[in-house]
C-alpha positions as CSV (number, residue, x, y, z in Angstrom):
1,X,112.0,99.7,71.0
2,X,111.8,101.4,74.4
3,X,108.4,101.8,76.0
4,X,106.7,105.2,75.7
5,X,105.7,106.7,79.0
6,X,102.1,107.6,79.4
7,X,101.1,111.1,78.4
8,X,101.8,113.4,81.3
9,X,103.8,110.8,83.2
10,X,102.8,108.7,86.3
11,X,101.2,111.7,88.1
12,X,98.6,112.0,85.4
13,X,98.2,108.3,84.7
14,X,97.6,107.6,88.4
15,X,95.6,110.8,89.1
16,X,92.4,108.9,89.9
17,X,94.1,106.8,92.6
18,X,95.9,109.8,94.0
19,X,92.7,111.9,94.2
20,X,90.9,109.1,95.9
21,X,93.5,109.0,98.6
22,X,93.4,112.7,99.0
23,X,89.6,112.5,99.4
24,X,89.9,109.9,102.1
25,X,92.5,111.9,104.0
26,X,90.4,115.1,103.9
27,X,87.3,113.2,104.9
28,X,89.2,111.6,107.9
29,X,90.3,115.1,109.0
30,X,86.8,116.3,108.8
31,X,85.5,113.3,110.8
32,X,87.5,114.4,113.8
33,X,85.0,117.3,114.2
34,X,81.9,115.1,114.1
35,X,80.8,115.1,117.7
36,X,78.6,112.6,119.5
37,X,79.0,108.8,119.0
38,X,75.4,108.4,118.2
39,X,75.2,111.2,115.7
40,X,78.4,110.4,113.9
41,X,77.4,107.2,112.2
42,X,74.0,108.2,110.9
43,X,75.4,111.5,109.7
44,X,78.1,109.8,107.9
45,X,75.7,107.2,106.5
46,X,73.6,109.9,105.0
47,X,76.6,111.7,103.5
48,X,77.9,108.4,102.1
49,X,74.6,106.9,100.9
50,X,73.3,109.7,98.7
51,X,76.4,110.1,96.5
52,X,76.7,106.3,96.3
53,X,73.1,106.0,95.1
54,X,73.8,108.7,92.6
55,X,77.0,107.0,91.4
56,X,75.3,103.7,90.8
57,X,72.3,105.0,88.9
58,X,73.6,107.9,86.9
59,X,74.7,107.0,83.4
60,X,75.6,110.5,82.3
61,X,78.9,112.3,82.3
62,X,82.0,110.5,83.5
63,X,83.2,113.6,85.4
64,X,80.0,113.7,87.4
65,X,80.4,110.1,88.4
66,X,84.0,110.6,89.4
67,X,83.1,113.6,91.6
68,X,80.4,111.5,93.2
69,X,82.9,108.7,93.8
70,X,85.4,111.1,95.5
71,X,82.6,112.4,97.7
72,X,81.8,108.9,98.7
73,X,85.4,108.2,99.6
74,X,85.6,111.4,101.6
75,X,82.4,110.5,103.5
76,X,83.8,107.0,104.2
77,X,86.9,108.5,105.6
78,X,84.8,110.8,107.8
79,X,82.7,108.0,109.1
80,X,85.8,105.9,109.9
81,X,87.5,108.7,111.9
82,X,84.2,109.6,113.7
83,X,83.8,106.0,114.8
84,X,87.5,105.9,116.0
85,X,87.1,109.1,118.0
86,X,83.9,107.8,119.5
87,X,85.6,104.6,120.5
88,X,87.9,106.6,122.8
89,X,85.0,107.2,125.2
90,X,84.6,103.6,126.1
91,X,84.9,101.5,129.2
92,X,88.5,102.6,130.2
93,X,87.5,106.3,129.8
94,X,84.4,105.9,132.0
95,X,86.4,104.0,134.7
96,X,89.1,106.7,134.6
97,X,86.5,109.5,135.2
98,X,85.2,107.5,138.1
99,X,88.7,106.8,139.5
100,X,88.1,103.0,139.7
101,X,90.6,100.7,141.2
102,X,91.0,96.9,140.8
103,X,92.7,93.9,139.2
104,X,92.8,94.0,135.4
105,X,93.9,91.5,132.8
106,X,95.5,93.2,129.7
107,X,97.3,91.9,126.6
108,X,100.2,94.0,125.5
109,X,99.9,95.7,122.1
110,X,103.6,96.6,121.9
111,X,106.9,96.1,123.8
112,X,107.2,98.1,127.0
113,X,109.1,101.3,126.8
114,X,111.2,103.1,129.5
115,X,114.5,102.3,131.1
116,X,115.0,104.2,134.4
117,X,111.8,106.2,135.1
118,X,109.4,103.3,134.8
119,X,107.6,101.4,132.0
120,X,104.7,102.2,129.8
121,X,103.0,100.2,127.1
122,X,99.7,100.3,125.3
123,X,97.5,97.2,126.1
124,X,94.1,95.8,125.2
125,X,91.9,95.5,128.2
126,X,90.4,92.0,128.6
127,X,88.9,91.9,132.1
128,X,88.4,94.0,135.2
129,X,87.9,92.2,138.5
130,X,87.1,89.0,136.6
131,X,84.4,90.7,134.5
132,X,84.9,91.0,130.7
133,X,85.9,94.4,129.5
134,X,87.1,95.9,126.3
135,X,89.2,98.9,125.3
136,X,92.8,100.2,125.0
137,X,94.7,101.5,128.0
138,X,98.1,102.9,128.5
139,X,99.8,100.9,131.3
140,X,102.1,102.9,133.4
141,X,104.2,101.1,136.0
142,X,106.9,102.3,138.3
143,X,109.3,100.7,140.8
144,X,109.3,96.9,141.2
145,X,106.2,96.6,139.0
146,X,108.1,98.4,136.1
147,X,111.0,96.0,136.3
148,X,108.6,93.0,135.9
149,X,106.5,94.7,133.2
150,X,109.7,95.3,131.1
151,X,110.3,91.6,130.9
152,X,107.1,91.1,128.9
153,X,106.7,91.2,125.1
154,X,104.0,92.2,122.7
155,X,101.0,89.8,122.7
156,X,101.6,88.5,126.2
157,X,99.0,88.9,128.9
158,X,99.5,90.5,132.3
159,X,97.4,90.6,135.5
160,X,97.9,94.0,137.1
161,X,96.7,95.7,140.3
162,X,96.2,99.4,140.2
163,X,93.8,102.2,139.3
164,X,92.4,104.0,136.3
165,X,93.0,107.7,135.6
166,X,92.7,110.1,132.7
167,X,95.5,110.9,130.3
168,X,97.7,113.8,131.3
169,X,99.2,116.5,129.1
170,X,102.4,114.5,128.3
171,X,100.4,111.4,127.6
172,X,97.9,112.8,125.1
173,X,99.9,111.4,122.1
174,X,98.8,107.9,123.2
175,X,95.3,108.9,122.3
176,X,96.2,108.4,118.7
177,X,97.1,104.8,119.6
178,X,93.5,104.4,120.7
179,X,94.3,104.6,124.5
180,X,91.2,106.0,126.2
181,X,92.7,106.0,129.7
182,X,95.8,105.2,131.8
183,X,96.1,102.3,134.2
184,X,98.7,102.9,136.9
185,X,100.0,99.5,137.9
186,X,101.2,99.0,141.4
187,X,102.0,95.3,141.0
188,X,102.2,92.6,138.4
189,X,100.6,89.4,139.9
190,X,100.4,87.2,136.8
191,X,101.4,86.8,133.1
192,X,100.5,84.5,130.2
193,X,101.9,83.5,126.8
194,X,101.5,85.6,123.7
195,X,98.4,85.3,121.6
196,X,97.5,84.8,118.7
197,X,99.9,82.2,117.3
198,X,101.3,84.7,114.8
199,X,102.8,86.7,117.7
200,X,104.2,83.6,119.3
201,X,106.0,82.7,116.1
202,X,107.1,86.4,115.6
203,X,108.4,86.7,119.1
204,X,110.4,83.5,118.7
205,X,112.0,84.6,115.5
206,X,112.7,88.1,116.9
207,X,114.4,86.5,119.9
208,X,116.6,84.4,117.7
209,X,117.7,87.3,115.6
210,X,118.5,89.5,118.6
211,X,120.3,86.7,120.5
212,X,122.4,86.1,117.4
213,X,124.0,89.5,118.1
214,X,125.0,88.8,121.7
215,X,128.6,88.7,120.7
216,X,128.5,92.4,119.7
217,X,129.3,95.3,121.9
218,X,126.5,96.8,123.9
219,X,126.1,99.8,121.6
220,X,126.4,97.8,118.4
221,X,123.9,95.3,119.7
222,X,121.4,98.0,120.4
223,X,122.0,99.6,117.0
224,X,121.6,96.3,115.2
225,X,118.3,95.7,117.0
226,X,117.1,99.1,115.7
227,X,118.1,98.3,112.2
228,X,116.6,94.8,112.1
229,X,113.4,95.1,114.1
230,X,113.1,98.8,114.9
231,X,113.9,98.2,118.6
232,X,116.0,101.2,119.7
233,X,115.0,101.0,123.4
234,X,118.5,100.2,124.6
235,X,120.3,102.6,122.3
236,X,122.5,105.1,124.3
237,X,121.0,108.6,124.4
238,X,124.2,110.1,122.8
239,X,124.1,107.8,119.8
240,X,120.4,108.4,119.3
241,X,121.0,112.2,119.4
242,X,123.8,111.8,116.8
243,X,121.4,109.9,114.5
244,X,118.7,112.6,114.9
245,X,121.1,115.5,114.3
246,X,122.5,113.8,111.2
247,X,119.1,113.1,109.7
248,X,119.7,109.3,110.0
249,X,117.1,108.5,112.6
250,X,114.9,106.9,109.9
251,X,117.5,104.1,109.7
252,X,116.4,103.0,113.2
253,X,112.8,102.6,112.0
254,X,111.9,99.5,110.0
255,X,110.5,100.5,106.6
256,X,110.3,99.4,103.0
257,X,114.0,98.4,102.5
258,X,113.8,96.1,105.5
259,X,110.6,94.4,104.2
260,X,112.1,93.9,100.8
261,X,115.4,92.5,102.2
262,X,113.5,90.1,104.4
263,X,111.7,88.9,101.3
264,X,114.9,88.7,99.3
265,X,116.3,86.5,102.1
266,X,113.7,83.8,101.5
267,X,113.5,84.3,97.7
268,X,115.7,81.3,96.9
269,X,113.3,79.0,98.8
270,X,110.2,80.6,97.2
271,X,111.5,80.1,93.7
272,X,111.6,76.3,94.3
273,X,107.9,76.0,94.9
274,X,104.9,76.5,92.6
275,X,103.2,79.8,91.7
276,X,100.6,79.6,94.4
277,X,103.2,78.5,96.9
278,X,105.3,81.6,96.1
279,X,102.3,83.9,96.6
280,X,101.3,82.2,99.9
281,X,104.9,82.1,101.1
282,X,105.6,85.8,100.2
283,X,102.5,87.0,102.0
284,X,103.3,84.8,105.0
285,X,106.8,86.3,105.2
286,X,105.4,89.8,105.1
287,X,102.9,89.1,107.8
288,X,105.4,87.5,110.1
289,X,108.0,90.2,109.6
290,X,105.4,92.9,110.3
291,X,104.5,91.1,113.5
292,X,108.2,90.9,114.4
293,X,108.5,94.7,114.0
294,X,105.2,95.2,116.0
295,X,103.2,96.5,113.1
296,X,104.7,100.0,113.3
297,X,103.1,102.6,111.0
298,X,106.0,102.7,108.6
299,X,106.1,98.9,108.5
300,X,102.4,98.7,107.8
301,X,102.8,101.1,104.8
302,X,105.7,99.1,103.4
303,X,104.1,95.7,104.1
304,X,100.8,96.6,102.4
305,X,102.6,98.0,99.4
306,X,104.7,94.9,99.1
307,X,101.7,92.6,99.5
308,X,99.9,94.5,96.8
309,X,102.9,94.2,94.5
310,X,103.2,90.5,95.2
311,X,99.5,90.0,94.4
312,X,99.8,92.1,91.2
313,X,102.8,90.1,90.1
314,X,100.9,86.8,90.8
315,X,98.1,88.0,88.6
316,X,100.5,89.0,85.8
317,X,99.5,92.7,86.0
318,X,102.2,94.8,87.8
319,X,101.0,98.2,88.9
320,X,102.8,101.5,89.0
321,X,104.4,102.3,92.4
322,X,102.3,105.5,92.8
323,X,99.1,103.5,92.6
324,X,100.4,100.9,95.1
325,X,101.2,103.7,97.5
326,X,97.8,105.4,97.0
327,X,95.9,102.1,97.5
328,X,98.0,101.3,100.6
329,X,97.5,104.7,102.2
330,X,93.8,104.6,101.4
331,X,93.2,101.2,102.9
332,X,95.3,101.8,106.0
333,X,93.7,105.1,106.8
334,X,90.2,103.6,106.4
335,X,91.2,100.7,108.7
336,X,92.9,103.0,111.3
337,X,92.3,106.7,110.7
338,X,94.5,107.6,113.6
339,X,97.4,106.9,111.4
340,X,96.9,110.5,110.2
341,X,98.5,111.6,113.4
342,X,101.5,109.2,113.1
343,X,104.6,111.1,112.2
344,X,106.4,107.9,111.2
345,X,103.6,107.0,108.8
346,X,103.6,110.4,107.2
347,X,107.4,110.5,106.7
348,X,107.4,107.0,105.3
349,X,104.7,107.9,102.7
350,X,106.4,111.2,101.9
351,X,109.7,109.5,101.2
352,X,108.1,106.8,99.0
353,X,106.2,109.4,97.0
354,X,109.3,111.6,96.5
355,X,111.3,108.6,95.3
356,X,108.6,107.5,92.9
357,X,108.1,110.9,91.4
358,X,111.5,112.5,91.5
359,X,114.3,110.0,91.6
360,X,114.3,109.0,88.0
361,X,114.2,112.5,86.5
362,X,116.8,113.6,89.0
363,X,119.1,110.7,88.1
364,X,118.9,111.7,84.4
365,X,119.9,115.3,85.1
366,X,122.8,114.7,87.5
367,X,126.3,114.1,86.2
368,X,128.6,111.2,87.1
369,X,128.5,107.4,87.0
370,X,125.1,105.9,87.1
371,X,125.4,104.2,90.5
372,X,126.4,107.5,92.1
373,X,123.7,109.4,90.2
374,X,121.0,106.8,91.3
375,X,122.0,106.9,94.9
376,X,122.2,110.7,95.0
377,X,118.8,111.0,93.2
378,X,117.0,108.6,95.5
379,X,118.4,110.2,98.6
380,X,117.6,113.7,97.4
381,X,114.1,112.7,96.3
382,X,113.4,111.1,99.7
383,X,114.5,114.3,101.4
384,X,112.3,116.4,99.3
385,X,109.4,114.1,99.9
386,X,109.7,114.2,103.7
387,X,110.3,118.0,103.9
388,X,106.7,119.1,103.9
389,X,106.1,116.8,106.9
390,X,109.4,117.1,108.7
391,X,109.6,120.9,108.6
392,X,106.3,121.6,110.5
393,X,107.1,118.8,112.9
394,X,110.7,119.7,113.8
395,X,111.1,123.3,112.5
396,X,114.2,122.5,110.5
397,X,116.1,119.9,108.5
398,X,119.9,119.1,109.0
399,X,122.0,120.2,106.0
400,X,124.2,117.2,106.6
401,X,121.3,114.8,106.0
402,X,122.0,114.4,102.3
403,X,125.7,113.5,102.4
404,X,125.2,111.4,105.6
405,X,122.5,109.3,103.9
406,X,124.6,108.9,100.9
407,X,127.4,107.5,103.0
408,X,125.3,105.4,105.4
409,X,122.5,104.0,103.1
410,X,124.6,101.3,101.3
411,X,126.0,100.1,104.6
412,X,122.5,100.2,106.2
413,X,121.1,98.0,103.4
414,X,124.0,95.5,103.7
415,X,123.7,95.5,107.5
416,X,119.9,94.8,107.3
417,X,120.4,91.9,104.9
418,X,123.5,90.4,106.5
419,X,122.4,91.1,110.1
420,X,119.0,89.4,109.6
421,X,120.5,86.2,108.1
422,X,123.5,86.0,110.4
423,X,121.4,86.8,113.4
424,X,119.1,83.9,112.7
425,X,122.0,81.5,112.2
426,X,123.8,82.8,115.2
427,X,120.7,82.5,117.3
428,X,120.3,78.8,116.3
429,X,124.0,77.9,117.1
430,X,124.1,80.0,120.3
431,X,125.7,83.3,119.5
432,X,126.7,84.1,123.1
433,X,128.8,81.0,123.6
434,X,130.1,81.2,120.0
435,X,131.2,84.8,120.5
436,X,132.9,84.1,123.8
437,X,134.8,81.1,122.3
438,X,135.5,82.6,118.9
439,X,133.2,80.1,117.2
440,X,131.4,80.5,113.9
441,X,128.8,82.9,115.4
442,X,131.6,85.4,116.2
443,X,132.8,85.1,112.6
444,X,129.3,85.8,111.3
445,X,129.0,88.9,113.4
446,X,132.3,90.4,112.2
447,X,130.8,92.1,109.1
448,X,127.8,93.2,111.2
449,X,130.1,95.0,113.7
450,X,132.1,96.6,110.9
451,X,129.0,98.0,109.2
452,X,127.4,99.2,112.4
453,X,130.7,100.9,113.3
454,X,130.8,102.7,110.0
455,X,127.2,103.9,110.3
456,X,127.9,105.2,113.9
457,X,131.0,107.0,112.6
458,X,129.0,108.7,109.8
459,X,126.2,109.8,112.3
460,X,128.8,111.1,114.7
461,X,130.7,113.2,112.1
462,X,127.5,114.5,110.4
463,X,126.0,115.5,113.8
464,X,128.9,117.8,114.3
465,X,127.7,119.9,111.4
466,X,125.3,122.4,113.1
467,X,123.8,123.9,110.0
468,X,120.0,123.6,109.8
469,X,117.6,124.5,107.1
470,X,114.4,126.3,108.2
471,X,111.1,126.7,106.4
472,X,112.1,129.9,104.6
473,X,115.4,128.7,103.1
474,X,113.7,125.4,102.2
475,X,111.0,127.4,100.3
476,X,113.6,129.4,98.5
477,X,115.5,126.2,97.7
478,X,112.3,124.6,96.3
479,X,111.6,127.6,94.0
480,X,115.2,127.5,92.8
481,X,115.0,123.8,92.2
482,X,111.8,124.1,90.3
483,X,113.3,126.7,88.1
484,X,116.3,124.6,87.4
485,X,114.0,121.6,86.7
486,X,111.9,123.5,84.2
487,X,114.9,124.9,82.4
488,X,116.3,121.4,82.2
489,X,113.4,119.9,80.3
490,X,110.6,117.7,81.5
491,X,109.0,118.0,84.9
492,X,108.6,115.5,87.6
493,X,105.3,114.2,86.4
494,X,106.6,113.2,83.0
495,X,108.5,110.1,83.9
496,X,109.4,108.1,87.0
497,X,112.3,105.7,87.6
498,X,113.5,103.7,84.7
499,X,112.0,100.6,86.2
500,X,108.6,102.2,86.8
501,X,107.1,101.6,83.4
502,X,103.5,100.8,82.8
503,X,102.1,97.7,81.0
504,X,101.0,98.1,77.4
505,X,97.2,98.4,77.1
506,X,95.2,95.2,77.0
507,X,95.5,93.5,73.7
508,X,98.4,95.6,72.5
509,X,101.5,93.7,73.2
510,X,102.9,90.3,74.0
511,X,102.3,88.8,77.4
512,X,105.6,88.4,79.2
513,X,107.0,86.8,82.2
514,X,106.8,88.6,85.5
515,X,109.4,87.8,88.2
516,X,110.2,89.2,91.6
517,X,113.7,90.4,92.0
518,X,115.3,92.2,95.0
519,X,117.0,94.8,92.8
520,X,116.5,94.1,89.1
521,X,114.9,96.1,86.3
522,X,114.1,95.6,82.6
523,X,115.6,98.0,80.1
524,X,113.5,97.8,77.0
525,X,115.6,97.2,73.9
526,X,118.8,96.3,75.8
527,X,117.2,93.3,77.5
528,X,117.4,90.0,75.8
529,X,115.0,87.2,76.4
530,X,115.3,86.1,80.1
531,X,118.0,88.6,80.9
532,X,118.1,90.5,84.2
533,X,119.9,93.8,84.8
534,X,120.9,95.1,88.2
535,X,119.6,98.4,89.1
536,X,122.4,99.3,91.5
537,X,122.0,100.7,94.9
538,X,119.0,102.9,94.6
539,X,118.4,103.9,98.2
540,X,116.2,103.0,101.1
541,X,112.7,102.9,99.6
542,X,113.0,102.1,95.9
543,X,113.6,98.4,95.9
544,X,110.1,97.5,97.1
545,X,108.5,99.9,94.6
546,X,110.2,98.5,91.4
547,X,107.5,97.0,89.3
548,X,109.1,97.1,85.9
549,X,106.9,97.3,82.9
550,X,106.8,95.0,80.0
551,X,107.6,96.5,76.6
552,X,109.4,95.9,73.4
553,X,111.2,92.6,73.1
554,X,111.7,92.2,76.9
555,X,110.1,89.0,78.1
556,X,110.6,89.6,81.8
557,X,109.7,92.3,84.3
558,X,111.3,92.2,87.7
559,X,109.5,93.2,90.9
560,X,110.7,92.4,94.4
561,X,110.9,88.8,95.7
562,X,111.4,86.5,92.7
563,X,107.7,85.7,92.8
564,X,107.2,85.0,89.1
565,X,105.1,83.5,86.4
566,X,106.8,80.5,84.7
567,X,106.5,80.5,81.0
568,X,103.9,77.7,80.9
569,X,101.6,79.7,83.0
570,X,101.4,82.6,80.6
571,X,99.3,82.9,77.5
572,X,100.0,85.2,74.7
573,X,97.3,87.5,73.4
574,X,95.7,85.9,70.3
575,X,94.8,89.2,68.8
576,X,98.4,90.3,68.4
577,X,101.1,88.3,66.6
578,X,104.3,87.5,68.5
579,X,107.0,90.0,67.1
580,X,109.7,87.3,67.5
581,X,108.1,84.8,65.1
């Protein structure tokens, strides 16, 4: 017996979580207009406190309490944003207005950018002229100072000589990275190791992975660095332009697929430890991988979602992907409301939402073999999800993006998995020497070079298709697609991916085993006890979101990572007899 989807589908069943996220986002937008650091917090406290008191004491209609809860969330988002905006007017901003000069100690918050015109990097201010100071500055270095700054990594400290100034027109985007001022560095006079220990471990692993690719050509090495850790600083401008024109630039940004593949890489080890060890190990891998990729916004979204999925699987209560996405976005925006201004964060969330809502229904309506239908559906759903964000930002979408992603996505997934493992191994045995002498490291990098070459070829060919879709054709296409959808049967809110089922209500079905699997689903009546079924290649974002439901006679639901409940850890509901007995 196959499970019955909830009435109205996932959009309706997860409506509360979605509305809560929308309330936080709207509140955060409103919080940008609350002026005055002293007035923002009390005003927000009043707005937040009154509905909260009403919510806790009212025992009347449920709808009234829900509205009060949404108001509370919106107020909380407004307070968070108001405090973040007020924080921009801190010590660095005041010193910039005064034009102060001196010696500062900073700790880099990212890897330095820039190749020929200088170096720039956001950094946390720790001291000014040996006096403690706090705040975020954008370090700008030129000449000899830039060459030395570019040798540093995220988390390392630097002692710089220079002056403070205000952000200029071309630097205003760094405001949304919490930079309140610019520090123009004339010289680097000292440096220190990375801190905390997490970043030292992450930097060491990152170095091993990248050194493992030293046997590759310069372009392939830069491309692999972008695929594995999101570092595209050394990518030739022509190759980067091809990826943008082909709609493949998202492959150079670490996201959900990379997070899931990193977890899949350590899954065999995690399955050999106990349940608590699997949880701790999975969360540790997530944390280290996010540090390796510098906690970029798209990585934060994927990491938090995967962490929530791991925790839900540990508790034996897998959650629908839409709820995971809503919870992740809500928590991240409350922690850092400036993520609202991150294009990468918005595109990542839009792609995930599109896949969760549209990929399954699209796959059922498309003709052809299932692997082809699934790949096409996920790619198309992701494109639809990012369109409302990408069109206002870029003004158009490349028509070649859909076929280019179909051709490149399988190779990108294989490159991420193989490149991460072979890079670590190559880094341990000395990839540079091995490649020069034709050793085992060179053999390991053979598939990496082939996959990178194929993806470069796809980007180059697709970039030669100059057809772009503007807002008006996109709107007409959306209307036509909606009409085709409605004529074809159920709408997007009526069902999700086949793997995205929901658990039976409490007390209405057998408790079953929950296991983490990199790409596995459960198919109701077709699944026998303990069986796993591969879901095929379902695109860039789906793997991390597969939290298969438990229904019928299936005893196992797979979510990423092989983090599972062994049979002895699960208890069956005493109120419902086991249908197999």
